[in-house]
C-alpha positions in Angstrom: 25.7 19.4 3.4 24.3 17.7 0.3 22.4 14.5 0.8 22.3 12.1 -2.2 18.9 11.8 -3.9 18.9 8.0 -3.3 19.1 8.5 0.5 16.3 11.1 0.4 14.1 8.6 -1.5 14.8 5.9 1.0 13.9 8.2 3.9 10.5 8.8 2.4 9.7 5.1 1.8 7.5 3.4 4.4 5.7 0.1 4.6 2.0 -0.7 4.6 1.8 -0.3 8.3 2.2 3.4 7.9 -1.3 3.6 6.2 -3.1 1.2 8.5 -5.6 3.9 9.5 -6.4 4.7 5.9 -6.9 1.0 5.1 -9.2 0.7 8.1 -11.3 3.6 6.8 -11.4 2.2 3.3 -12.2 -1.4 4.2 -13.9 -1.2 7.6 -11.6 -3.5 9.4 -7.9 -3.9 10.2 -6.2 -4.8 6.9 -2.4 -4.9 7.4 -2.7 -8.7 7.9 -4.7 -9.0 4.7 -3.0 -10.9 2.0 -2.6 -9.5 -1.5 -1.3 -11.0 -4.7 0.6 -8.7 -7.1 -1.0 -8.9 -10.5 2.4 -8.1 -12.1 4.7 -10.7 -10.7 2.4 -13.0 -8.7 4.1 -12.3 -5.3 1.8 -12.9 -2.3 2.3 -11.0 0.9 0.5 -9.0 3.6 -0.6 -5.4 2.9 1.7 -4.4 5.7 4.7 -5.5 3.7 3.9 -3.4 0.6 6.1 -0.3 0.0 4.1 2.8 0.8 4.7 6.1 -0.8 2.8 8.7 1.2 4.2 12.0 0.0 1.7 12.7 -2.8 -1.8 13.7 -3.2 -2.7 10.0 -2.5 -1.1 6.9 -1.2 0.6 4.4 -3.5 1.4 0.9 -2.3 4.0 -1.0 -4.4 5.0 -4.7 -4.6 8.1 -5.3 -2.5 9.4 -7.7 -5.2 8.8 -6.1 -8.5 8.1 -2.5 -7.4 4.9 -2.3 -9.5 1.8 -0.4 -8.1 -0.6 -2.8 -6.3 -3.0 -0.3 -4.7 -3.7 3.4 -4.7 -5.8 5.4 -2.2 -6.8 9.1 -2.4 -9.1 11.1 -0.1 -11.4 13.7 -1.7 -13.7 16.0 0.2 -16.5 13.5 -0.3 -14.9 10.0 -0.5 -12.0 7.7 0.1 -11.2 6.2 -3.3 -9.3 2.9 -3.6 -7.8 1.5 -6.9 -6.6 -2.1 -6.5 -6.1 -2.9 -10.1 -2.5 -4.0 -9.4 -3.8 -6.8 -7.1 -5.1 -10.1 -8.4 -6.9 -10.3 -5.0 -6.9 -8.9 -1.6 -8.0 -11.5 1.0 -9.0 -10.7 4.5 -8.3 -13.4 7.1 -11.4 -14.7 8.9 -11.6 -15.3 12.7 -12.1 -18.9 13.4 
């Protein structure tokens, strides 16, 4: 049985909740409720709503609107590296 490539791609796509643990490691607190603004299209949403590609050497989080890369994370033997050049900002909610 052959499965169309588009269906395989959809099966591998997750949302930002799938990388909640890695975000916690990177930022030191729960970040799925943090807001981010896509630097490409200006869309604002929670990190949990970004599209997560996890089947690579690192993690890629893409904008759910324009599909551009917002955030990249990769673990090395000595560090967890975060590249957020695709975000105008990432804002963590404060407790009142």
